[in-house]
C-alpha positions in Angstrom: 8.3 80.1 -51.1 8.9 77.9 -54.1 6.8 75.0 -55.3 7.5 72.2 -57.8 4.4 71.3 -59.8 3.4 67.7 -60.7 0.2 66.8 -62.7 -1.4 63.8 -60.9 -4.3 63.2 -63.3 -6.8 64.8 -65.7 -10.4 65.0 -64.7 -12.9 67.0 -66.7 -14.1 70.1 -64.8 -12.5 68.9 -61.6 -13.8 71.0 -58.8 -13.8 69.6 -55.2 -10.7 68.4 -53.4 -10.7 66.9 -49.9 -8.6 64.8 -47.5 -9.8 61.3 -46.6 -8.4 58.8 -44.0 -8.8 55.4 -45.7 -7.5 52.1 -44.2 -5.8 54.1 -41.6 -3.7 56.1 -44.1 -4.0 59.6 -45.6 -5.7 59.8 -49.0 -7.3 62.5 -51.0 -10.5 62.8 -53.0 -11.1 64.9 -56.2 -14.5 65.2 -57.7 -16.0 66.9 -60.8 -18.5 69.8 -60.9 -20.4 68.1 -63.8 -21.4 64.5 -64.6 -17.9 63.0 -64.3 -16.1 60.8 -61.7 -14.8 61.2 -58.2 -11.2 59.8 -57.8 -9.3 58.6 -54.8 -5.6 59.3 -54.5 -3.0 57.9 -52.1 -0.4 60.0 -50.3 2.0 59.6 -53.1 -0.4 61.2 -55.6 -1.4 58.0 -57.3 -4.9 57.2 -58.4 -6.2 54.3 -56.2 -9.6 53.9 -57.7 -12.8 55.5 -58.9 -15.3 56.2 -56.2 -18.2 56.9 -58.6 -18.7 57.6 -62.3 -21.5 60.1 -61.5 -23.7 62.0 -61.0 -21.0 64.4 -59.9 -22.0 68.0 -59.2 -19.8 67.7 -56.1 -19.1 71.1 -54.4 -18.0 69.8 -51.0 -16.7 66.6 -49.4 -16.3 66.2 -45.6 -15.0 63.3 -43.6 -16.4 63.2 -40.0 -13.6 62.9 -37.5 -12.8 59.3 -36.3 -14.2 57.6 -39.4 -12.3 55.5 -42.0 -13.1 55.3 -45.7 -16.4 57.2 -45.0 -17.4 60.7 -46.1 -20.3 63.0 -46.8 -20.6 64.9 -50.1 -22.9 67.1 -52.3 -24.1 65.7 -55.6 -26.1 67.2 -58.5 -25.1 70.9 -57.9 -24.0 71.5 -61.5 -24.1 75.3 -61.5 -26.0 78.2 -59.9 -28.4 77.7 -62.8 -28.8 73.9 -62.4 -28.9 72.7 -58.9 -32.6 72.3 -58.0 -32.0 68.6 -57.5 -28.9 68.8 -55.3 -28.6 66.6 -52.3 -26.2 65.2 -49.7 -24.9 61.7 -49.7 -23.0 59.4 -47.3 -20.3 57.2 -48.9 -18.4 54.2 -47.5 -15.9 51.9 -48.9 -17.1 48.3 -48.3 -15.7 45.0 -49.5 -17.8 45.0 -52.6 -17.1 48.6 -53.5 -18.3 52.1 -52.6 -21.7 52.4 -51.1 -23.5 55.7 -51.8 -26.6 56.8 -50.0 -28.5 60.1 -50.4 -29.7 61.2 -46.9 -31.3 64.6 -47.6 -32.6 66.4 -50.7 -31.3 70.0 -50.2 -31.8 72.1 -53.4 -29.0 74.5 -54.1 -26.7 73.1 -51.3 -23.3 74.4 -52.2 -21.1 74.2 -49.1 -21.5 72.2 -45.8 -19.4 71.1 -42.9 -19.5 68.9 -39.8 -18.9 70.9 -36.6 -18.5 69.4 -33.2 -19.1 70.8 -29.7 -19.3 69.1 -26.3 -19.8 65.7 -27.8 -22.4 66.6 -30.4 -21.9 66.8 -34.1 -23.9 69.1 -36.4 -24.0 69.4 -40.2 -24.1 73.1 -41.1 -25.3 73.5 -44.8 -25.2 76.6 -46.9 -27.6 76.8 -49.8 -26.7 79.3 -52.6 -30.3 80.2 -53.3 -33.8 79.0 -52.4 -35.5 79.0 -55.8 -34.9 79.3 -59.5 -37.0 79.7 -62.6 -34.7 80.9 -65.4 -31.0 81.4 -66.1 -29.2 83.8 -63.7 -32.3 84.0 -61.5 -31.3 85.6 -58.2 -34.8 86.5 -56.9 -34.7 83.8 -54.3 -31.9 84.4 -51.7 -30.1 81.5 -50.1 -30.1 80.3 -46.5 -28.2 78.2 -43.9 -29.6 75.2 -42.2 -28.4 72.5 -39.8 -29.1 69.0 -38.5 -27.7 67.1 -35.5 -25.8 64.0 -36.8 -26.3 60.5 -35.4 -23.9 59.5 -32.8 -22.5 57.0 -35.3 -22.1 58.9 -38.6 -22.3 55.7 -40.6 -26.0 55.5 -39.7 -26.5 58.0 -42.5 -25.9 55.1 -44.9 -29.3 53.8 -43.8 -31.4 56.8 -42.8 -32.6 60.2 -43.9 -31.9 63.4 -41.9 -34.1 66.4 -41.4 -32.6 69.9 -41.4 -33.7 73.1 -39.6 -33.3 76.6 -41.2 -30.9 78.9 -39.3 -30.8 82.1 -41.4 -32.6 83.3 -44.5 -32.3 86.2 -46.9 -28.7 85.3 -47.8 -28.2 86.4 -51.5 -25.5 84.4 -53.3 -24.7 82.3 -50.2 -21.4 80.9 -51.6 -18.4 80.8 -49.3 -17.6 78.6 -46.3 -14.4 77.8 -44.2 -14.0 76.3 -40.8 -12.3 78.3 -38.0 -11.4 77.5 -34.4 -12.6 80.4 -32.3 -12.0 80.5 -28.6 -11.5 76.7 -28.7 -14.7 76.0 -30.5 -15.2 74.8 -34.1 -17.1 77.5 -36.0 -18.2 78.1 -39.6 -17.4 81.2 -41.6 -20.1 81.9 -44.1 -19.9 84.4 -46.9 -22.7 86.0 -49.0 -23.8 89.3 -50.5 -24.8 90.7 -47.1 -21.4 90.0 -45.5 -19.3 87.4 -43.6 -20.8 85.6 -40.7 -19.5 83.4 -37.9 -21.7 80.4 -36.9 -21.0 78.8 -33.5 -22.8 75.6 -32.6 -24.9 75.4 -29.4 -23.3 74.4 -26.1 -26.0 71.7 -25.8 -28.2 70.0 -28.4 -31.3 72.0 -27.2 -29.4 75.3 -27.2 -29.2 78.1 -29.7 -26.7 78.7 -32.5 -24.7 82.0 -32.2 -24.7 83.9 -35.5 -22.4 87.0 -35.7 -21.9 89.3 -38.6 -18.2 90.0 -38.9 -18.3 92.4 -41.9 -21.1 93.9 -44.0 -19.2 94.1 -47.4 -20.4 91.6 -50.0 -18.2 88.5 -50.0 -17.8 85.3 -52.0 -15.3 83.6 -49.7 -13.5 84.4 -46.5 -10.7 82.8 -44.5 -9.0 83.5 -41.2 -5.1 83.4 -41.2 -2.7 84.2 -38.4 0.0 85.7 -40.7 2.4 86.6 -37.9 1.9 83.6 -35.7 1.0 85.8 -32.7 -2.5 84.4 -32.2 -4.2 87.3 -33.9 -6.0 86.1 -37.0 -6.8 88.4 -39.9 -9.8 87.9 -42.3 -8.9 87.3 -45.9 -11.9 88.1 -48.2 -12.7 87.5 -51.9 -15.4 90.0 -53.0 -18.0 90.3 -54.3 -19.6 87.0 -55.5 -17.1 85.2 -57.8 -15.3 88.5 -57.5 -12.0 90.1 -58.4 -11.0 91.8 -55.2 -8.7 90.4 -52.5 -8.9 92.2 -49.1 -7.7 91.7 -45.6 -9.6 92.8 -42.5 -8.3 93.2 -39.0 -10.2 93.3 -35.7 -10.0 96.5 -33.8 -12.1 97.1 -30.6 -14.3 94.1 -31.6 -15.0 95.3 -35.1 -13.4 94.3 -38.4 -11.9 97.0 -40.6 -10.3 96.6 -44.1 -6.5 97.2 -43.8 -5.3 96.0 -47.2 -6.5 95.5 -50.7 -4.5 93.8 -53.5 -3.7 96.3 -56.2 -4.4 93.9 -59.1 -7.7 92.4 -60.0 -8.1 88.6 -59.7 -10.9 87.7 -62.1 -13.4 85.1 -60.8 -11.4 84.5 -57.6 -12.6 81.2 -56.1 -10.0 78.8 -54.5 -9.0 79.8 -51.0 -7.0 78.0 -48.3 -4.4 78.5 -45.5 -0.9 77.0 -45.8 2.0 76.7 -43.4 5.6 76.2 -44.6 8.3 74.1 -43.0 9.2 77.0 -40.7 5.7 77.6 -39.5 5.1 80.7 -41.6 1.5 81.1 -42.5 0.0 82.0 -45.9 -3.4 82.5 -47.5 -3.5 80.8 -51.0 -5.9 82.2 -53.6 -6.8 80.9 -57.1 -8.8 82.7 -59.7 -10.5 81.2 -62.7 -10.4 84.0 -65.4 -7.8 86.3 -66.8 -4.3 85.1 -65.9 -5.9 82.3 -63.7 -3.1 82.6 -61.1 -2.6 80.8 -57.9 -1.2 83.3 -55.4 0.2 83.2 -51.9 -0.3 86.1 -49.5 2.0 86.4 -46.4 3.1 89.2 -44.1 6.7 90.2 -43.5 7.8 93.1 -41.3 4.3 94.3 -41.1 3.8 94.4 -44.9 1.6 92.0 -47.0 3.5 90.3 -49.8 2.2 88.4 -52.8 4.0 85.5 -54.5 3.0 83.6 -57.6 2.7 79.8 -57.4 1.3 79.1 -60.9 -0.4 80.8 -63.8 -3.1 79.8 -66.3 -4.1 77.1 -63.7 -7.8 78.1 -63.1 -8.0 76.5 -59.7 -11.6 76.0 -58.4 -10.5 74.6 -55.0 -7.2 74.0 -53.3 -6.1 72.4 -50.0 -2.9 71.8 -48.0 -1.7 68.2 -48.3 1.4 66.0 -47.7 2.4 64.2 -51.0 5.5 62.0 -51.2 6.3 63.0 -47.6 6.5 66.8 -48.5 4.2 69.6 -47.6 2.2 70.5 -50.7 -0.9 72.1 -52.1 -3.4 69.9 -53.9 -5.4 71.8 -56.5 -8.4 71.1 -58.7 -7.4 73.2 -61.7 -10.9 73.2 -63.2 -10.3 75.4 -66.2 -7.7 73.1 -67.6 -9.2 69.8 -66.3 -6.0 69.1 -64.3 -5.4 67.7 -60.8 -2.1 69.2 -59.7 0.2 68.9 -56.7 2.5 71.8 -55.8 5.2 70.4 -53.5 7.1 72.9 -51.3 10.7 73.1 -52.3 13.0 73.1 -49.3 15.3 76.1 -49.1 
């Protein structure tokens, strides 16, 4: 699997990257970890406009399904040591420009998502910690919480939203990915006490199902069906901002580690799934220290293989995209202030 790299723009400490449907067409958003802008790109990789100049501190951007030019995002999460004032905003492109409305103050909110089930939508939010008094203060474990969204998501441009705590005592509650499990949208949450699956309730007055998949400390985790047989394996970065890549497989209802990468990946952080033109599935990992590689993991003839996509990139987050009509990876290469597109080269 070969990629051709193209630098789309430079953005200081670029961090978050996300898809956005805008005016009926596919676009992409890239936002900064610090007090720098959020940029909107079209499907050819061109900058369309600036969404905001600040405040930044954007860890996550999510567009609720069925909306256009509308999204939710975190702001003012500048680091684990500076995120007491973090909150969630709703954003909408209107005729006069972008309208931004904070709808909940949620200190230390790092990741969140919108999960749907049986006609109801829920925001599942993951807070890295619950308190902070000095640098590298980890005495106050993180937690997860949720709120049911309004039927019309754009109502969040006008109102506030109250959240309910789901789970506490989650030290270094850092990682989140979405996974379809048995036909239901679920959230995969990673923290020092393991990897959990969150399943929304069947009805709004029902209970969330929270399952612990593994007990090993984890920074991020992702399900990938490497062989395309419907059996997903769990790719895990561990521990928090860690240097170890592992894969777990379910056996008799429990997950066991079946593979560990022989090399260390310092400060591994970016994680996504990617499918090539032939339908072959990969896990893509980026790490932010050392060689700062972007790596692809796949499986061939029962053996896991690693290929190098880029080096000295320092990707904070990366997503699959279609740029210039080609399958690609869109990466926020934070450590070099670079927004890069890696287009798949057809064989």
